[in-house]
N, C-alpha and C positions, 0 to 999 in steps of 0.2 A: 504494500500500500504506500509506503513512504517514497518508493521509486516513482510511482505515478504522480504523487503529490509534488515531488521535486521537479518533475518534468513540466507539470502545469505551472508551477511558480516560475521556472526558467522561461517558459514561453511567454508568460505575462511580462516578465522583465525585459525580454527581447522586444515585445511590442512597445513598452514604455521607453526604453533607452535606444531603440532603433539601431542605427549603424555604429553607435558608441559601444555596442556590446556584440561580440561574436559568440554565437551559440552552436555548440556541437554536442550531439548526444550519441554515446557509444554504449554497447553492452560490455559487461565486465570481462567477457572472453574475447573481445576485439583486439586486434593487433595494437591499436592506439593505447589501450589500457594496460598492456603487458608491463611497461616499465614501472608502473605504480604499485603492483602487487596488492591490489584491492582485496580487502577481507570481507566486505559486505556487498550487498547488491546495490545499495544507494551510495554513490560517491559523487561529490560535486567539487569541481576545482575552479578557482578564479586565478588567472595568471600563474597556473601550475601549483597553486597552494590549495590545500584542503579547506573547504567551507564546512563548518559543523552542520550535521543533518538537521538540527533544530532550527538553524537559520535558513538552510536551503529549502525547507518544507513549509516555511511561514512567509507569506507574501510581504507582510509589513517589515519583518526582520530582514528579509533579503533586500527589500527596497532600501532600507536604512544602510545596510552593509554596502550595497553598490553605490549609493549616493555619496558615501564617504570615500570610495575608491575611484570613481570616474570623474 
């Protein structure tokens, strides 16, 4: 469930921030995910750094996080 929620939040943030934010979604078994050795099914990165799941799955928290970074 948290994976779908994180994807929804990510898509909402992409709509809000437009070309200021590049969004890529991969499965944990994808070639792009290999270097990270993910241990759970929901993993969110911003500039190659982990975003805590509680932030990545909450629209308001993710918006605050991104507005401080972009």
